[in-house]
N, C-alpha and C positions, 0 to 999 in steps of 0.2 A: 504494500500500500504506500503510495507516494503522499507525503505530508506537506501541507501548504499553510502558510501564515498570511493573513490579510490585515493590513494596517491602513486605515483611512478614518478621518474624523467624522464622516457622514455615514450613519447607520444604513441608509438606503443603498449607498454605494457598496458597502460591505455585503449586504444581503444579495444584491445583484451579482456581484463577483462570485459569491459562494454558490449561487444557483448555477451559474455557468460552469464553474470548475467541478462541482460535485456531480454534474451530469456525465462527466467522463469516468468510465469504470476504472477503479484502481486509484483514484485521487480522493483525498480527504482533506478538508479544511480543519486543521487541528486546533487553531486558535485565531482570535481576532484581537486587534488593538485599535484604540481610538487616538493615540498620539505617538510621537516618535520614541519617547522614553519607554512607554509600555511595550512598544514593538521590540526594542532591544532586549528588555527583560524577558518577554515571552519567547523570543527567538532563542535566547540562551537556555531557557528552561525546557522548551518543547523540541528544540533541535529540528526544525522543519527542513525538508529538502529544498523548498523554494519559499522565499518571502516576497510578497507583493506589497510594495510600500508607496503610498501617496507621497509626493514630494512636499506639498504644502500642509504639514501637520503641526499641531500645537507642540510647544516645548522643544521639539527637535525635528528639523526637516528630514526629508527622505535621504538626502545625500549624507548628512551627518549620522543618521541612524544606520545607514549602510556601512559606513566606516566602522562603527562600533560593533555591529553584528559580525562583520568579517573578522574583526580582531578576536572576538570571543567564540565565534562559531564559523570558522573559515570554510567549512564544507557546505554551508547554506548558500544557495544561489539567490541573487537578489534581482528583482525586476522593479524599476522605478516607473510609477504610474502617475501621469501628470497631465494638466491642461496646458502646460508650458512646453510646446514642442520647439525647443531651440537647440542648436548644435552645442552652444556653450554649456548648457545644463547637462546635455547628454555626455559631454566629455568629463564634466565634474563627476557625474554618476559613475562613469567607467573608471575614473581615477580612484574613486572611493571604494571600488570593488564590485559594483553592480555589473551584470553581464547582459542585461536587457533593459530597454528603454521604450516606453509605449505611451502615446498620447491617449487620453481617456476616450476621445471621440472614436478611436479605432478599436475599442475593447471588444465589441461584438464580433468583429471579423478577424482580429489578430491575437486576442488574448490566449486562446488555446494553443495556437502555434508558438507563441512566445514562451509559454510555460513548458510546453513539450520540448522545445529547444533547450531550455534550462535543465530539464530533467535529464537530458543527454549531455549536460555540461558543455553546451555550445552557446555562444553569444547570439543575441537577437536584438537588432535595432531597426526601427521603422520610423520614417518621417524625416525630420531635419538631419539627423545623424547619418542615415543611409544616403541622403542626398549629398552630404559632405563626402562620403566615401566615393560616390559616383563622380563627383567633381574632381576628386583626387586620383581617379583610376589611372590616368596617364602618367602620374608621378611615381608609380610603382617602380621599385628598383630591386635587384636581386640581393637579398640580405647576405647571402653566403659570400658575395664578392666584396662586401663592405665591412661587416662586423665579424669578430671572432665568435666562436661558439659561446664563450663565457659572456661576451657582451650581448649577444642575442638573448641569452637566458636572463640577464639582468634587465634588459629592456622589457622582456615579456612580463617579468614579475612586477616591475614598476607600473606597467600598463594595467596589471591586475589589481593595483591598489596597495601593494606592499611597500612598507617603508624601507629605507636603507638598513635599519637595524634588523628588521624581520628577514630581509633578503640575505644579510650576512649570516644569520643563524641557520637559514635553510641551506645555504651553499657552503657552510663551514668556512667562511671568510671573515677577515676583519672588516669593520665598518669602513675604514680608510680604503681598503682594497676594492670594496663594493663601490664606493664613491669614485674611485679611479676608473673602474670599468664603465660606470654610468657616464662620467664626464667624457671618456674616450668615445663612447658610442654617440653621444650628442654632438661632439666635435666632428666626427666622420660624417654624420648625417646632416650637419649644418642645422641642428635643432637647438633651440635655446629655452625650452620649457617642457614641463611634464606633460602638458596637454599635447604638445607636438609629438612626444614619444608615444602617447596613446594613439594619436592619428596614424603614425607610422606603423605601430603594431597591428592595428586593425586592418589597415590597407594591405598589409603584407601577410595577413592570415596567421599571425603569431598566436592568436588567442583561441584558435579552434582546437577542440579536444582531439 
């Protein structure tokens, strides 16, 4: 049984999402939350496979809640569900650790596909962010000709929302060495921000399972 958390401050929205999701065999909504802080607490307790988070929640927004959830429960996949279909917000969500971003107006036709993708640990973006990817399609480059294997790994983990400290622990490196690999990758790619690394990682399929 696949376990899902829904977090939204509107009870009618939560009810609608629950009805859509639980119509799929093998999926169960194990918890609901009405604000960001509660979403983090419930995700830590219930350990859902997927957390669907409204971005505009009281006390803690969806991006900040995502960051906390991924820190305490890294195996939970997160979908940011919002009325704000902007590339900037999508990039912030991805940087925080979310792997799906969906505008609320597209819920009826895209929600099941988005959650299904997350269940398979694959990213799903629709709307402004996917448009950004299409706009950048011609900018794709062969990563193997640019980055070392270690630099590719560091870029991938940065794009998944991990901090230098977490990456260092995962790769058994010092923080300084991780920072050196990150800086080298950014220099080679002519990228000067984390958001730029996220764009590069997505465009070059680094984040596919």
